N, C-alpha and C positions, 0 to 999 in steps of 0.2 A: 309263155302264158299258159296257165293251167286249163285243162279241159273240164267238162261238167262233172267228171267222176274223179278228178285228181285235184291236188292243191299244192301250193308252194310251202315249203317249210325251211327253217334254218336248222341244219343238223351238223353232226360231227361224227367221224369214224375213229378218231384217236383223241387222246387227252393232250392238252397243251395250251398254247397262247391263243389269242383271238384269231390268228391265221388258220386255225383248224376248222373254223366254222365255214360251212358251205351251204349254198342254196340247193334244194333238191325238189323233185316232183314225186309225191307219194299219193296213195289212194286216199280219197276223202272219206272220213269216218261217217257212219250212220248212227243216229242216236238210238240207244237201247232203251228198255223200259226205265222210266223215271229219269231219263237224260234229255238234255236239249243239245241241239247242234247249233253252235254260235258262229256266225261270220265275224271273225275278229276284226275290229277297227283299230284297236290300240292294245298293246301289251307291255306292261312295265318291265324294266330290268332292275335286278337287285343284286347285291353282293353274292347271294347264294348262287346266282347264275354263273358268275365268273369262277367261283370256287368249284362248282360242279364241272364246269368246262375243263378246268385245269387238273382236278384231282379225281373226278368221278363221284366223290362224296357218297351220299346215300345210294346213288344210282348205279355205282359200279362202272363197268366198262361200257363205252359206247358201242353201237350208235344209239343216240337219243336226241330228242328235241327238247330244248330247255323252255323255261317260261312258266310262271304260275299266275301272274296277273292277267285278267281278261276284261276288256270292255268291248261290246259289240252288239250285233243284232241277231235275234233268234231266227235261224233259217228253217228249222224243223223241230218238232217235239216227238219224243218217244211215247210209247204206250204208258198211260197212267199220269202223264203230266197235265195238271189242271191249272197251275199257277201262271203259265206263260203260253203265248201263242206266237206263230210266225210273225215277224215284224217288230216284236217288242225289243226295246233297247235295254240291255242288262249289263251288270258288272259284278265281279266276284273273283274268288281265288280258287284255282284248282286244288284238289286235295294235296297237302304237303306232307311228305316229299314225292309220293309215288304218282300223283296225278299230273305231273309236268307235261308240257307240250303246247303252250300258248303262243310260241314264236312261229306261228303258222297262219295260213289264211282261214282255217276253220278248226274248231275244237269241239269234241263231244264231251259233256261233263254232267255230273249229277245236278238236276234242277235245283235241289235244296241248297246248293252252294251259292246260288245267285239271287240277286234282288234287282228290281227295276232301277235303271240308271237315273239318278236325279236330273231333272230337266235343267237345273241351274248350271250344269257343267257339261263340257264336251267330252268326247271319247278319250282324248289325250289325258285330260284331268282324271277321268274315271279310271282309265287304264293304269294310271300311276299309283292309285291308292290301295287296292285291296290287301296285298301282302303286308305292307308297312302299317296300314291302319289297323288291320286285324291283330298284328303283333303288338302294337302299342296299346290297343284297347284291352286285349287279353292280359297284358302285363299290368297295366295301371288300374283297370276297372275290375276285372275278374280276380286277379291274384293279389293286388294291393288295395283295392277298394278305396281309391283316393277320395278324400273328403274336402269340402271347402276349408280354406285356411291352412291346409297341410303344406309342408315344405317338401318339394319334389325336386330331386337332382336327376337331370338327364345327361348321360354321357354321349359325346358325339352328337350334340343337339342339332347340328346343321345337316346331318346325314338324312338318308331316306326315312328310316324309322324315327330318328331323333326329332326331326322338324315336325313330324306328324304327332309324335308323343307330346311335344311342347303344347300343341294346340288342344289336344285332348285333355291334358292336365289343366290348362287354363279354362277350358270349358267346364271342368269340374270344380273350378274356383280355387285352384291351388296357387301357391307362391312357387314359381319355377326358377330353378338355378340350372344353367346350361354350360357345358364345357365345349369349347371349340377353339380353333386357332384365331388369332386376333383379327384377321381379315374377314372373318365371318360374324363378328360380334354385332355389327349393324344389322345384318340379316336376322340374327336372333332377337334383337330388340324389336324389330318390326313384327316378329311373330308374337311378341308379348313376354319374352323372357325377362324376369325381374332382376336377376343377377347373372353376369357372364364371367366365366373363368377361362383364361388362356392357359390351356393345359401344357403348353410348351414352356411357359414362364413360371407357372404357379402349381404347387402340389395341392390338388383339390382337398386332400385329406387334412391339410393344414388350414385351408381357407374357409371351410364350411363345417358346421356342426349342427346337432339337434335336427337332423333331417328325418322326415317320416318315411319317405319312399325314395329309393334310388332305382332308376332304370339303367341297368348295365348292358350296354350294347357291344362291349369289347371282350369281356371274359378275362380269365387269368388273374393277374395281380390287381387289375382294376376292380374286379368284383370283390376280391378279398379286402382291399383297402376301403372299399365303399362301406363295408360292414362297420367300420370304425367311426363313420360320420353320423351314424344313426342315433336317434334317441332310443331309450329302452322301449322295446316292443316294435320298433320300426322294421322295415323289410327292404331287402335288396332283391329285385327280380332281374335275373340274368336271362337274356335271350340267346346266350351261348349255352346249349344244352349239355355239353360234355366238358368235364373238368375234374379237378382233384377233389377228394373228400374234405380237404381242409377248409373249403368254403363253408360247408355245413358245420364242421367242428368248431370253427371260429365263431360262427353265428350263435351256436349254443352257448359257448363260453361267455359271449358278450350279452346274452339275453335278448337277442334280436332274431329275425327270421331271414332265411336264405331260400330262394326259390329259383330253380332253373326250369325253363319252359321252351316249348317248340310251338310255333304258330299252327293253328288248325282251322280248316274251313268251317264256317258256322253262319247260318242264315240270320239268326237273331242278332249276332254281332254286326253282320253286314247291314241289317236294317238300322241299327243304332248309328252306324257310321254314315249311312245315307241321310239320316235325319240331321246329323251335324253338318253335312255338306249343304243340304237344303236350307238350313238355318244360317248359312254363311260363317259357321264357326270352324270349318275344316276345309283346307285347300292344299293341294300338293304344289310345291314349287317345282317347275319343270326345268331341269338343268340342260335338257336337250331332247329333241324328238328326231328320230332317224327312220327312214324307210326300212322295211324289213330286210331288203337286200344289203343294207349297210350295217347289219348287226355287228359285224366284226369291229367296225369303227366305234360303235357305241360301247362295246366291251372294252376296247382300248381306253376310251375316255373314263369309263367307270373304274377300271383297274388302277387309275392314277390316285384314287382316293381324294381328289381335290374338288370334286363337284359338291354343290349344295343342293339338296333336294333329290329329285328323281330323273332318271333317264327312261325314255319310252320308245318303243318301236311302233311304227304306224303301218297299217295295211290298207292299200287302196281298195 
């Protein structure tokens, strides 16, 4: 049990599989100017977590504490913070990628990255949403400007980003096409997907055409092929930020747009997401909730690639 000046975290000292994760006791942070100290109640898990655990990714060599999603209660505020006070329930995303560290009992973070948690959802729901919802919002709204009646193709539509992107696109009035394995098609239909494609049995590039917007969650050949299903002037937004230049070259040849992006913490976007949640138009499907101490098991499940929705770590 942590003392008043320490906290529990899930950390690692080497790169590798879920077994490298371990619980540790570290000094509790104090909020600096324009920061809030949050007592974490729930923190989402995302594919970026297991990728960084295994390869180091943007973070390099460990030790480090993973996690970017946060839902919790403000414990203290730093100098200059006027928007929040101790006791406020908040949710948001730590700055990606360098602000990691939410798989812990407490986290200190910029106040401007957070908004008040919608009363309509609990901390598990709220903790599941920030990274995937910001990714989907910034892809579909900021980069693609999805409009009512447009045809939107979402790859891996049952995944963390995908199932949230479907809901955001539907809230914008779009006709949504989603790819997923056959076993997840009923789930997609429940979310409001208008057309489903079993990527294992059907080549999406043969099955759809005249698409206005594609959300590419996979990168590589999927992004390249997606350019060919667009109408003139359409756009593929890829959330895989690194890849070959032929993605852009092919887009120019076809008279369409190609965009690569990386999610960024943003209060205005979080406010828009909170409004959708309050209106009942956006909800995370929880594939599993695990106590902080069982983070390795959550990583193992996430790494199978078979879950629909989001995994979440909870903190007592």
